[in-house]
N, CA, C, O and the ligand as a Tripos MOL2 file, in Angstrom:
@<TRIPOS>MOLECULE
protein
  285   283    72     0     0
PROTEIN
NO_CHARGES

@<TRIPOS>ATOM
      1 N           0.8480   -1.2060    0.0000 N.3       1 MET1
      2 CA          0.0000    0.0000    0.0000 C.3       1 MET1
      3 C           0.8710    1.2380    0.0000 C.2       1 MET1
      4 O           1.7600    1.3840    0.8390 O.2       1 MET1
      5 N           0.6180    2.1150   -0.9280 N.am      2 ASP2
      6 CA          1.3690    3.3540   -0.9990 C.3       2 ASP2
      7 C           0.6820    4.4010   -0.1380 C.2       2 ASP2
      8 O          -0.4050    4.8800   -0.4630 O.2       2 ASP2
      9 N           1.3270    4.7450    0.9530 N.am      3 HIS3
     10 CA          0.6920    5.6770    1.8810 C.3       3 HIS3
     11 C           0.5810    7.0840    1.2930 C.2       3 HIS3
     12 O          -0.2220    7.8960    1.7530 O.2       3 HIS3
     13 N           1.3890    7.3610    0.2820 N.am      4 ARG4
     14 CA          1.2890    8.6790   -0.3270 C.3       4 ARG4
     15 C          -0.0810    8.8850   -0.9490 C.2       4 ARG4
     16 O          -0.5720   10.0090   -1.0580 O.2       4 ARG4
     17 N          -0.6860    7.7790   -1.3540 N.am      5 LEU5
     18 CA         -2.0220    7.8700   -1.9300 C.3       5 LEU5
     19 C          -2.9770    8.4880   -0.9160 C.2       5 LEU5
     20 O          -3.7590    9.3830   -1.2340 O.2       5 LEU5
     21 N          -2.8920    7.9930    0.2970 N.am      6 ILE6
     22 CA         -3.7760    8.5000    1.3430 C.3       6 ILE6
     23 C          -3.4290    9.9480    1.6740 C.2       6 ILE6
     24 O          -4.3140   10.7580    1.9480 O.2       6 ILE6
     25 N          -2.1340   10.2680    1.6470 N.am      7 ASP7
     26 CA         -1.7280   11.6320    1.9690 C.3       7 ASP7
     27 C          -2.3450   12.6410    1.0100 C.2       7 ASP7
     28 O          -2.6040   13.7860    1.3790 O.2       7 ASP7
     29 N          -2.5740   12.2060   -0.2160 N.am      8 LEU8
     30 CA         -3.0800   13.1270   -1.2240 C.3       8 LEU8
     31 C          -4.5910   13.3010   -1.1560 C.2       8 LEU8
     32 O          -5.1560   14.2060   -1.7710 O.2       8 LEU8
     33 N          -5.2170   12.4400   -0.4160 N.am      9 LEU9
     34 CA         -6.6710   12.4730   -0.4010 C.3       9 LEU9
     35 C          -7.1930   13.6290    0.4350 C.2       9 LEU9
     36 O          -6.6440   13.9620    1.4850 O.2       9 LEU9
     37 N          -8.2420   14.2180   -0.0460 N.am     10 VAL10
     38 CA         -8.9250   15.2560    0.7030 C.3      10 VAL10
     39 C         -10.3910   14.8670    0.8260 C.2      10 VAL10
     40 O         -10.8840   13.9830    0.1240 O.2      10 VAL10
     41 N         -11.0580   15.5400    1.7200 N.am     11 CYS11
     42 CA        -12.4680   15.2630    1.9370 C.3      11 CYS11
     43 C         -13.2620   15.5940    0.6780 C.2      11 CYS11
     44 O         -13.1220   16.6880    0.1290 O.2      11 CYS11
     45 N         -14.0900   14.6680    0.2170 N.am     12 PRO12
     46 CA        -14.8920   14.9290   -0.9890 C.3      12 PRO12
     47 C         -15.9900   15.9590   -0.7430 C.2      12 PRO12
     48 O         -16.5900   16.4760   -1.6860 O.2      12 PRO12
     49 N         -16.2460   16.2510    0.5170 N.am     13 VAL13
     50 CA        -17.3220   17.1920    0.8450 C.3      13 VAL13
     51 C         -16.7760   18.6100    0.9200 C.2      13 VAL13
     52 O         -17.2910   19.5130    0.2610 O.2      13 VAL13
     53 N         -15.7190   18.8080    1.7330 N.am     14 CYS14
     54 CA        -15.2190   20.1600    1.9650 C.3      14 CYS14
     55 C         -13.8250   20.3740    1.3820 C.2      14 CYS14
     56 O         -13.2810   21.4760    1.4640 O.2      14 CYS14
     57 N         -13.2420   19.3250    0.7930 N.am     15 LYS15
     58 CA        -11.9030   19.3960    0.1930 C.3      15 LYS15
     59 C         -10.8190   19.6810    1.2290 C.2      15 LYS15
     60 O          -9.7060   20.0790    0.8830 O.2      15 LYS15
     61 N         -11.1490   19.4750    2.4820 N.am     16 GLY16
     62 CA        -10.1830   19.6960    3.5490 C.3      16 GLY16
     63 C          -9.3100   18.4690    3.7640 C.2      16 GLY16
     64 O          -9.5810   17.4050    3.2080 O.2      16 GLY16
     65 N          -8.2620   18.6150    4.5690 N.am     17 PRO17
     66 CA         -7.3640   17.4970    4.8390 C.3      17 PRO17
     67 C          -8.0330   16.4370    5.6940 C.2      17 PRO17
     68 O          -8.8920   16.7290    6.5260 O.2      17 PRO17
     69 N          -7.6210   15.2110    5.4700 N.am     18 LEU18
     70 CA         -8.1720   14.0940    6.2190 C.3      18 LEU18
     71 C          -7.1300   13.5380    7.1680 C.2      18 LEU18
     72 O          -5.9260   13.6400    6.9310 O.2      18 LEU18
     73 N          -7.6150   12.9510    8.2430 N.am     19 GLN19
     74 CA         -6.7280   12.3050    9.1950 C.3      19 GLN19
     75 C          -6.9200   10.7980    9.0910 C.2      19 GLN19
     76 O          -8.0370   10.2870    9.0260 O.2      19 GLN19
     77 N          -5.7850   10.1120    9.0790 N.am     20 LEU20
     78 CA         -5.8440    8.6610    8.9520 C.3      20 LEU20
     79 C          -5.9100    8.0230   10.3250 C.2      20 LEU20
     80 O          -5.0250    8.2080   11.1610 O.2      20 LEU20
     81 N          -6.9590    7.2800   10.5380 N.am     21 ALA21
     82 CA         -7.0930    6.5290   11.7870 C.3      21 ALA21
     83 C          -6.6550    5.0950   11.5390 C.2      21 ALA21
     84 O          -7.0010    4.4920   10.5230 O.2      21 ALA21
     85 N          -5.8910    4.5620   12.4790 N.am     22 ARG22
     86 CA         -5.4020    3.1940   12.3370 C.3      22 ARG22
     87 C          -6.0320    2.3060   13.4000 C.2      22 ARG22
     88 O          -6.4410    2.7640   14.4670 O.2      22 ARG22
     89 N          -6.0950    1.0390   13.0740 N.am     23 ASN23
     90 CA         -6.6230    0.1010   14.0610 C.3      23 ASN23
     91 C          -5.4900   -0.3630   14.9710 C.2      23 ASN23
     92 O          -4.3590    0.1140   14.8730 O.2      23 ASN23
     93 N          -5.8120   -1.2890   15.8460 N.am     24 ALA24
     94 CA         -4.8390   -1.7330   16.8350 C.3      24 ALA24
     95 C          -3.6090   -2.3630   16.1990 C.2      24 ALA24
     96 O          -2.5310   -2.3900   16.7930 O.2      24 ALA24
     97 N          -3.7840   -2.8710   14.9770 N.am     25 ALA25
     98 CA         -2.6780   -3.5210   14.2780 C.3      25 ALA25
     99 C          -1.8460   -2.5200   13.4770 C.2      25 ALA25
    100 O          -0.8730   -2.8950   12.8240 O.2      25 ALA25
    101 N          -2.2380   -1.2330   13.5320 N.am     26 GLY26
    102 CA         -1.4930   -0.2200   12.8140 C.3      26 GLY26
    103 C          -1.8670   -0.1190   11.3510 C.2      26 GLY26
    104 O          -1.2050    0.5730   10.5770 O.2      26 GLY26
    105 N          -2.9240   -0.8080   10.9740 N.am     27 GLN27
    106 CA         -3.3550   -0.7570    9.5840 C.3      27 GLN27
    107 C          -4.3390    0.3970    9.3850 C.2      27 GLN27
    108 O          -5.1440    0.6840   10.2710 O.2      27 GLN27
    109 N          -4.2770    1.0600    8.2220 N.am     28 PRO28
    110 CA         -5.2360    2.1210    7.9400 C.3      28 PRO28
    111 C          -6.6650    1.6070    8.0490 C.2      28 PRO28
    112 O          -7.0330    0.5920    7.4580 O.2      28 PRO28
    113 N          -7.4480    2.3340    8.8150 N.am     29 GLN29
    114 CA         -8.8060    1.8650    9.0840 C.3      29 GLN29
    115 C          -9.8540    2.8390    8.5620 C.2      29 GLN29
    116 O         -10.9160    2.4440    8.0800 O.2      29 GLN29
    117 N          -9.5250    4.1220    8.6700 N.am     30 GLU30
    118 CA        -10.5440    5.1070    8.3260 C.3      30 GLU30
    119 C          -9.8820    6.4560    8.0850 C.2      30 GLU30
    120 O          -8.8950    6.8050    8.7330 O.2      30 GLU30
    121 N         -10.4420    7.2080    7.1430 N.am     31 LEU31
    122 CA        -10.0060    8.5800    6.9190 C.3      31 LEU31
    123 C         -11.0810    9.4910    7.4840 C.2      31 LEU31
    124 O         -12.2590    9.3850    7.1420 O.2      31 LEU31
    125 N         -10.6460   10.3870    8.3560 N.am     32 GLN32
    126 CA        -11.6190   11.1950    9.0740 C.3      32 GLN32
    127 C         -11.4890   12.6640    8.6990 C.2      32 GLN32
    128 O         -10.3860   13.1980    8.5900 O.2      32 GLN32
    129 N         -12.6470   13.3110    8.5010 N.am     33 CYS33
    130 CA        -12.6690   14.7410    8.2490 C.3      33 CYS33
    131 C         -13.1530   15.4420    9.5120 C.2      33 CYS33
    132 O         -14.3270   15.3430    9.8680 O.2      33 CYS33
    133 N         -12.2530   16.1470   10.1880 N.am     34 PRO34
    134 CA        -12.6520   16.8220   11.4310 C.3      34 PRO34
    135 C         -13.7020   17.8990   11.1870 C.2      34 PRO34
    136 O         -14.5620   18.1350   12.0350 O.2      34 PRO34
    137 N         -13.6330   18.5560   10.0250 N.am     35 ALA35
    138 CA        -14.5560   19.6510    9.7450 C.3      35 ALA35
    139 C         -15.9850   19.1470    9.6040 C.2      35 ALA35
    140 O         -16.9210   19.7450   10.1340 O.2      35 ALA35
    141 N         -16.1410   18.0560    8.8920 N.am     36 ASP36
    142 CA        -17.4790   17.5150    8.6430 C.3      36 ASP36
    143 C         -17.8600   16.4440    9.6500 C.2      36 ASP36
    144 O         -19.0120   16.0180    9.7260 O.2      36 ASP36
    145 N         -16.8640   16.0180   10.4220 N.am     37 ARG37
    146 CA        -17.0880   14.9250   11.3650 C.3      37 ARG37
    147 C         -17.6190   13.6860   10.6310 C.2      37 ARG37
    148 O         -18.5930   13.0500   11.0340 O.2      37 ARG37
    149 N         -16.9200   13.3850    9.5330 N.am     38 LEU38
    150 CA        -17.2710   12.2070    8.7520 C.3      38 LEU38
    151 C         -16.0890   11.2540    8.7330 C.2      38 LEU38
    152 O         -14.9340   11.6780    8.7560 O.2      38 LEU38
    153 N         -16.3860    9.9830    8.6910 N.am     39 GLY39
    154 CA        -15.3470    8.9730    8.6060 C.3      39 GLY39
    155 C         -15.5320    8.1320    7.3580 C.2      39 GLY39
    156 O         -16.5940    7.5550    7.1200 O.2      39 GLY39
    157 N         -14.4560    8.0770    6.5580 N.am     40 PHE40
    158 CA        -14.5050    7.3020    5.3180 C.3      40 PHE40
    159 C         -13.7130    6.0120    5.5360 C.2      40 PHE40
    160 O         -12.5230    6.0480    5.8460 O.2      40 PHE40
    161 N         -14.3740    4.9000    5.3740 N.am     41 ALA41
    162 CA        -13.7460    3.6210    5.6590 C.3      41 ALA41
    163 C         -12.6400    3.3110    4.6650 C.2      41 ALA41
    164 O         -12.7050    3.7050    3.5000 O.2      41 ALA41
    165 N         -11.6250    2.6020    5.1380 N.am     42 VAL42
    166 CA        -10.5730    2.0880    4.2740 C.3      42 VAL42
    167 C         -10.7400    0.5740    4.2160 C.2      42 VAL42
    168 O         -10.5680   -0.1260    5.2140 O.2      42 VAL42
    169 N         -11.0740    0.0950    3.0440 N.am     43 ARG43
    170 CA        -11.3320   -1.3350    2.8890 C.3      43 ARG43
    171 C         -10.2240   -1.9530    2.0590 C.2      43 ARG43
    172 O         -10.0120   -1.5800    0.9060 O.2      43 ARG43
    173 N          -9.5190   -2.9020    2.6570 N.am     44 ASP44
    174 CA         -8.4020   -3.5600    1.9750 C.3      44 ASP44
    175 C          -7.3950   -2.5370    1.4580 C.2      44 ASP44
    176 O          -6.8150   -2.7040    0.3840 O.2      44 ASP44
    177 N          -7.1940   -1.4640    2.2490 N.am     45 GLY45
    178 CA         -6.2190   -0.4550    1.8780 C.3      45 GLY45
    179 C          -6.7440    0.5690    0.8820 C.2      45 GLY45
    180 O          -6.0140    1.4770    0.4860 O.2      45 GLY45
    181 N          -7.9860    0.4320    0.4810 N.am     46 ILE46
    182 CA         -8.5690    1.3620   -0.4950 C.3      46 ILE46
    183 C          -9.5970    2.2380    0.2110 C.2      46 ILE46
    184 O         -10.6190    1.7420    0.6850 O.2      46 ILE46
    185 N          -9.3290    3.5410    0.2820 N.am     47 PRO47
    186 CA        -10.2910    4.4340    0.9180 C.3      47 PRO47
    187 C         -11.5800    4.5260    0.1000 C.2      47 PRO47
    188 O         -11.5550    4.6290   -1.1260 O.2      47 PRO47
    189 N         -12.6800    4.4860    0.7980 N.am     48 VAL48
    190 CA        -13.9890    4.6200    0.1580 C.3      48 VAL48
    191 C         -14.4290    6.0720    0.3180 C.2      48 VAL48
    192 O         -15.0210    6.4570    1.3270 O.2      48 VAL48
    193 N         -14.1240    6.8620   -0.7030 N.am     49 MET49
    194 CA        -14.3490    8.3000   -0.5970 C.3      49 MET49
    195 C         -15.7250    8.6820   -1.1350 C.2      49 MET49
    196 O         -15.8500    9.4680   -2.0740 O.2      49 MET49
    197 N         -16.7360    8.1130   -0.5230 N.am     50 LEU50
    198 CA        -18.1020    8.4180   -0.9240 C.3      50 LEU50
    199 C         -18.8420    8.9800    0.2810 C.2      50 LEU50
    200 O         -18.8790    8.3730    1.3510 O.2      50 LEU50
    201 N         -19.4280   10.1510    0.0820 N.am     51 GLU51
    202 CA        -20.1470   10.7560    1.1910 C.3      51 GLU51
    203 C         -21.2860    9.8490    1.6470 C.2      51 GLU51
    204 O         -21.6020    9.7760    2.8350 O.2      51 GLU51
    205 N         -21.8920    9.1640    0.6920 N.am     52 SER52
    206 CA        -23.0070    8.2830    1.0230 C.3      52 SER52
    207 C         -22.5560    7.0900    1.8450 C.2      52 SER52
    208 O         -23.3590    6.4620    2.5360 O.2      52 SER52
    209 N         -21.2460    6.7740    1.7660 N.am     53 GLU53
    210 CA        -20.7170    5.6340    2.5040 C.3      53 GLU53
    211 C         -20.0900    6.0730    3.8250 C.2      53 GLU53
    212 O         -19.7560    5.2390    4.6670 O.2      53 GLU53
    213 N         -19.9340    7.3600    3.9990 N.am     54 ALA54
    214 CA        -19.2660    7.8520    5.2040 C.3      54 ALA54
    215 C         -20.1670    7.6920    6.4140 C.2      54 ALA54
    216 O         -21.3940    7.6750    6.3160 O.2      54 ALA54
    217 N         -19.5090    7.5750    7.5550 N.am     55 ARG55
    218 CA        -20.2810    7.5070    8.7960 C.3      55 ARG55
    219 C         -20.0280    8.7740    9.5930 C.2      55 ARG55
    220 O         -18.9810    9.4090    9.4640 O.2      55 ARG55
    221 N         -20.9860    9.1260   10.4030 N.am     56 VAL56
    222 CA        -20.8680   10.3270   11.2080 C.3      56 VAL56
    223 C         -20.0560   10.0080   12.4520 C.2      56 VAL56
    224 O         -20.3570    9.0720   13.1930 O.2      56 VAL56
    225 N         -19.0230   10.8090   12.6600 N.am     57 LEU57
    226 CA        -18.1800   10.6190   13.8330 C.3      57 LEU57
    227 C         -18.8230   11.3010   15.0350 C.2      57 LEU57
    228 O         -19.4320   12.3650   14.9240 O.2      57 LEU57
    229 N         -18.6710   10.6700   16.1580 N.am     58 ASP58
    230 CA        -19.2600   11.2240   17.3700 C.3      58 ASP58
    231 C         -18.2080   11.2420   18.4760 C.2      58 ASP58
    232 O         -18.1540   10.3510   19.3240 O.2      58 ASP58
    233 N         -17.3790   12.2770   18.4450 N.am     59 GLY59
    234 CA        -16.3730   12.4200   19.4820 C.3      59 GLY59
    235 C         -15.3210   11.3430   19.4750 C.2      59 GLY59
    236 O         -14.8020   10.9730   20.5280 O.2      59 GLY59
    237 N         -14.9970   10.8340   18.3000 N.am     60 GLU60
    238 CA        -14.0210    9.7540   18.2250 C.3      60 GLU60
    239 C         -12.9850   10.0270   17.1520 C.2      60 GLU60
    240 O         -12.4730    9.0980   16.5270 O.2      60 GLU60
    241 N         -12.6770   11.2850   16.9360 N.am     61 LEU61
    242 CA        -11.6400   11.6350   15.9810 C.3      61 LEU61
    243 C         -10.2870   11.1670   16.4770 C.2      61 LEU61
    244 O         -10.0120   11.1430   17.6760 O.2      61 LEU61
    245 N          -9.4500   10.7950   15.5220 N.am     62 ALA62
    246 CA         -8.1500   10.2440   15.8750 C.3      62 ALA62
    247 C          -7.3120   11.2910   16.6160 C.2      62 ALA62
    248 O          -6.8050   11.0360   17.7090 O.2      62 ALA62
    249 N          -7.1770   12.4480   16.0150 N.am     63 SER63
    250 CA         -6.3660   13.5030   16.6400 C.3      63 SER63
    251 C          -6.7340   14.8490   16.0250 C.2      63 SER63
    252 O          -6.1470   15.2630   15.0260 O.2      63 SER63
    253 N          -7.6880   15.5150   16.6160 N.am     64 PRO64
    254 CA         -8.1140   16.8120   16.0840 C.3      64 PRO64
    255 C          -6.9560   17.7960   16.0610 C.2      64 PRO64
    256 O          -6.1910   17.8630   17.0240 O.2      64 PRO64
    257 N          -6.8070   18.5640   14.9800 N.am     65 PRO65
    258 CA         -5.7010   19.5100   14.8620 C.3      65 PRO65
    259 C          -5.8080   20.6480   15.8770 C.2      65 PRO65
    260 O          -4.7970   21.1640   16.3530 O.2      65 PRO65
    261 N          -7.0100   21.0210   16.1910 N.am     66 SER66
    262 CA         -7.1840   22.1000   17.1580 C.3      66 SER66
    263 C          -8.4290   21.8180   17.9920 C.2      66 SER66
    264 O          -9.5160   22.3300   17.7240 O.2      66 SER66
    265 N          -8.2370   21.0080   18.9850 N.am     67 ALA67
    266 CA         -9.3670   20.6170   19.8170 C.3      67 ALA67
    267 C          -9.8060   21.7780   20.6870 C.2      67 ALA67
    268 O          -9.0180   22.3230   21.4600 O.2      67 ALA67
    269 N         -11.0610   22.1480   20.5560 N.am     68 PRO68
    270 CA        -11.5650   23.2280   21.4150 C.3      68 PRO68
    271 C         -11.6490   22.7780   22.8630 C.2      68 PRO68
    272 O         -12.0930   21.6730   23.1730 O.2      68 PRO68
    273 N         -11.2180   23.6520   23.7190 N.am     69 THR69
    274 CA        -11.2620   23.3200   25.1360 C.3      69 THR69
    275 C         -12.3100   24.1850   25.8070 C.2      69 THR69
    276 O         -12.1620   25.4010   25.9320 O.2      69 THR69
    277 N         -13.3330   23.5500   26.2190 N.am     70 LEU70
    278 CA        -14.4300   24.2670   26.8710 C.3      70 LEU70
    279 C         -14.4000   23.9580   28.3640 C.2      70 LEU70
    280 O         -14.5760   22.8130   28.7800 O.2      70 LEU70
    281 N         -14.1810   24.9620   29.1300 N.am     71 GLY71
    282 CA        -14.1870   24.7690   30.5790 C.3      71 GLY71
    283 C         -13.0190   23.9470   30.9990 C.2      71 GLY71
    284 O         -12.8500   23.6750   32.1880 O.2      71 GLY71
    285 ZN        -14.8600   17.5070    5.0120 Zn       72 ZN72
@<TRIPOS>BOND
     1     1     2 1
     2     2     3 1
     3     3     4 2
     4     3     5 am
     5     5     6 1
     6     6     7 1
     7     7     8 2
     8     7     9 am
     9     9    10 1
    10    10    11 1
    11    11    12 2
    12    11    13 am
    13    13    14 1
    14    14    15 1
    15    15    16 2
    16    15    17 am
    17    17    18 1
    18    18    19 1
    19    19    20 2
    20    19    21 am
    21    21    22 1
    22    22    23 1
    23    23    24 2
    24    23    25 am
    25    25    26 1
    26    26    27 1
    27    27    28 2
    28    27    29 am
    29    29    30 1
    30    30    31 1
    31    31    32 2
    32    31    33 am
    33    33    34 1
    34    34    35 1
    35    35    36 2
    36    35    37 am
    37    37    38 1
    38    38    39 1
    39    39    40 2
    40    39    41 am
    41    41    42 1
    42    42    43 1
    43    43    44 2
    44    43    45 am
    45    45    46 1
    46    46    47 1
    47    47    48 2
    48    47    49 am
    49    49    50 1
    50    50    51 1
    51    51    52 2
    52    51    53 am
    53    53    54 1
    54    54    55 1
    55    55    56 2
    56    55    57 am
    57    57    58 1
    58    58    59 1
    59    59    60 2
    60    59    61 am
    61    61    62 1
    62    62    63 1
    63    63    64 2
    64    63    65 am
    65    65    66 1
    66    66    67 1
    67    67    68 2
    68    67    69 am
    69    69    70 1
    70    70    71 1
    71    71    72 2
    72    71    73 am
    73    73    74 1
    74    74    75 1
    75    75    76 2
    76    75    77 am
    77    77    78 1
    78    78    79 1
    79    79    80 2
    80    79    81 am
    81    81    82 1
    82    82    83 1
    83    83    84 2
    84    83    85 am
    85    85    86 1
    86    86    87 1
    87    87    88 2
    88    87    89 am
    89    89    90 1
    90    90    91 1
    91    91    92 2
    92    91    93 am
    93    93    94 1
    94    94    95 1
    95    95    96 2
    96    95    97 am
    97    97    98 1
    98    98    99 1
    99    99   100 2
   100    99   101 am
   101   101   102 1
   102   102   103 1
   103   103   104 2
   104   103   105 am
   105   105   106 1
   106   106   107 1
   107   107   108 2
   108   107   109 am
   109   109   110 1
   110   110   111 1
   111   111   112 2
   112   111   113 am
   113   113   114 1
   114   114   115 1
   115   115   116 2
   116   115   117 am
   117   117   118 1
   118   118   119 1
   119   119   120 2
   120   119   121 am
   121   121   122 1
   122   122   123 1
   123   123   124 2
   124   123   125 am
   125   125   126 1
   126   126   127 1
   127   127   128 2
   128   127   129 am
   129   129   130 1
   130   130   131 1
   131   131   132 2
   132   131   133 am
   133   133   134 1
   134   134   135 1
   135   135   136 2
   136   135   137 am
   137   137   138 1
   138   138   139 1
   139   139   140 2
   140   139   141 am
   141   141   142 1
   142   142   143 1
   143   143   144 2
   144   143   145 am
   145   145   146 1
   146   146   147 1
   147   147   148 2
   148   147   149 am
   149   149   150 1
   150   150   151 1
   151   151   152 2
   152   151   153 am
   153   153   154 1
   154   154   155 1
   155   155   156 2
   156   155   157 am
   157   157   158 1
   158   158   159 1
   159   159   160 2
   160   159   161 am
   161   161   162 1
   162   162   163 1
   163   163   164 2
   164   163   165 am
   165   165   166 1
   166   166   167 1
   167   167   168 2
   168   167   169 am
   169   169   170 1
   170   170   171 1
   171   171   172 2
   172   171   173 am
   173   173   174 1
   174   174   175 1
   175   175   176 2
   176   175   177 am
   177   177   178 1
   178   178   179 1
   179   179   180 2
   180   179   181 am
   181   181   182 1
   182   182   183 1
   183   183   184 2
   184   183   185 am
   185   185   186 1
   186   186   187 1
   187   187   188 2
   188   187   189 am
   189   189   190 1
   190   190   191 1
   191   191   192 2
   192   191   193 am
   193   193   194 1
   194   194   195 1
   195   195   196 2
   196   195   197 am
   197   197   198 1
   198   198   199 1
   199   199   200 2
   200   199   201 am
   201   201   202 1
   202   202   203 1
   203   203   204 2
   204   203   205 am
   205   205   206 1
   206   206   207 1
   207   207   208 2
   208   207   209 am
   209   209   210 1
   210   210   211 1
   211   211   212 2
   212   211   213 am
   213   213   214 1
   214   214   215 1
   215   215   216 2
   216   215   217 am
   217   217   218 1
   218   218   219 1
   219   219   220 2
   220   219   221 am
   221   221   222 1
   222   222   223 1
   223   223   224 2
   224   223   225 am
   225   225   226 1
   226   226   227 1
   227   227   228 2
   228   227   229 am
   229   229   230 1
   230   230   231 1
   231   231   232 2
   232   231   233 am
   233   233   234 1
   234   234   235 1
   235   235   236 2
   236   235   237 am
   237   237   238 1
   238   238   239 1
   239   239   240 2
   240   239   241 am
   241   241   242 1
   242   242   243 1
   243   243   244 2
   244   243   245 am
   245   245   246 1
   246   246   247 1
   247   247   248 2
   248   247   249 am
   249   249   250 1
   250   250   251 1
   251   251   252 2
   252   251   253 am
   253   253   254 1
   254   254   255 1
   255   255   256 2
   256   255   257 am
   257   257   258 1
   258   258   259 1
   259   259   260 2
   260   259   261 am
   261   261   262 1
   262   262   263 1
   263   263   264 2
   264   263   265 am
   265   265   266 1
   266   266   267 1
   267   267   268 2
   268   267   269 am
   269   269   270 1
   270   270   271 1
   271   271   272 2
   272   271   273 am
   273   273   274 1
   274   274   275 1
   275   275   276 2
   276   275   277 am
   277   277   278 1
   278   278   279 1
   279   279   280 2
   280   279   281 am
   281   281   282 1
   282   282   283 1
   283   283   284 2
@<TRIPOS>SUBSTRUCTURE
     1 MET1         2 RESIDUE 1 A MET
     2 ASP2         6 RESIDUE 1 A ASP
     3 HIS3        10 RESIDUE 1 A HIS
     4 ARG4        14 RESIDUE 1 A ARG
     5 LEU5        18 RESIDUE 1 A LEU
     6 ILE6        22 RESIDUE 1 A ILE
     7 ASP7        26 RESIDUE 1 A ASP
     8 LEU8        30 RESIDUE 1 A LEU
     9 LEU9        34 RESIDUE 1 A LEU
    10 VAL10       38 RESIDUE 1 A VAL
    11 CYS11       42 RESIDUE 1 A CYS
    12 PRO12       46 RESIDUE 1 A PRO
    13 VAL13       50 RESIDUE 1 A VAL
    14 CYS14       54 RESIDUE 1 A CYS
    15 LYS15       58 RESIDUE 1 A LYS
    16 GLY16       62 RESIDUE 1 A GLY
    17 PRO17       66 RESIDUE 1 A PRO
    18 LEU18       70 RESIDUE 1 A LEU
    19 GLN19       74 RESIDUE 1 A GLN
    20 LEU20       78 RESIDUE 1 A LEU
    21 ALA21       82 RESIDUE 1 A ALA
    22 ARG22       86 RESIDUE 1 A ARG
    23 ASN23       90 RESIDUE 1 A ASN
    24 ALA24       94 RESIDUE 1 A ALA
    25 ALA25       98 RESIDUE 1 A ALA
    26 GLY26      102 RESIDUE 1 A GLY
    27 GLN27      106 RESIDUE 1 A GLN
    28 PRO28      110 RESIDUE 1 A PRO
    29 GLN29      114 RESIDUE 1 A GLN
    30 GLU30      118 RESIDUE 1 A GLU
    31 LEU31      122 RESIDUE 1 A LEU
    32 GLN32      126 RESIDUE 1 A GLN
    33 CYS33      130 RESIDUE 1 A CYS
    34 PRO34      134 RESIDUE 1 A PRO
    35 ALA35      138 RESIDUE 1 A ALA
    36 ASP36      142 RESIDUE 1 A ASP
    37 ARG37      146 RESIDUE 1 A ARG
    38 LEU38      150 RESIDUE 1 A LEU
    39 GLY39      154 RESIDUE 1 A GLY
    40 PHE40      158 RESIDUE 1 A PHE
    41 ALA41      162 RESIDUE 1 A ALA
    42 VAL42      166 RESIDUE 1 A VAL
    43 ARG43      170 RESIDUE 1 A ARG
    44 ASP44      174 RESIDUE 1 A ASP
    45 GLY45      178 RESIDUE 1 A GLY
    46 ILE46      182 RESIDUE 1 A ILE
    47 PRO47      186 RESIDUE 1 A PRO
    48 VAL48      190 RESIDUE 1 A VAL
    49 MET49      194 RESIDUE 1 A MET
    50 LEU50      198 RESIDUE 1 A LEU
    51 GLU51      202 RESIDUE 1 A GLU
    52 SER52      206 RESIDUE 1 A SER
    53 GLU53      210 RESIDUE 1 A GLU
    54 ALA54      214 RESIDUE 1 A ALA
    55 ARG55      218 RESIDUE 1 A ARG
    56 VAL56      222 RESIDUE 1 A VAL
    57 LEU57      226 RESIDUE 1 A LEU
    58 ASP58      230 RESIDUE 1 A ASP
    59 GLY59      234 RESIDUE 1 A GLY
    60 GLU60      238 RESIDUE 1 A GLU
    61 LEU61      242 RESIDUE 1 A LEU
    62 ALA62      246 RESIDUE 1 A ALA
    63 SER63      250 RESIDUE 1 A SER
    64 PRO64      254 RESIDUE 1 A PRO
    65 PRO65      258 RESIDUE 1 A PRO
    66 SER66      262 RESIDUE 1 A SER
    67 ALA67      266 RESIDUE 1 A ALA
    68 PRO68      270 RESIDUE 1 A PRO
    69 THR69      274 RESIDUE 1 A THR
    70 LEU70      278 RESIDUE 1 A LEU
    71 GLY71      282 RESIDUE 1 A GLY
    72 ZN72       285 GROUP 0 **** ****
């Protein structure tokens, strides 16, 4: 798997950068858009960049670039 492929990917919704979430084995599992709070699954190393296939993230982003701190 060429990781540069994933590096080049942007969110199909907002064209923003995506964060790669890995599973416990260190394998690419999901590409997450912090702006849209959407997660795009990576199946067999191939990202599924379809908004219709994305799932809504609920406070489970891998590493938000600028996590708001409230209180
Ligand atoms: Zn987005």
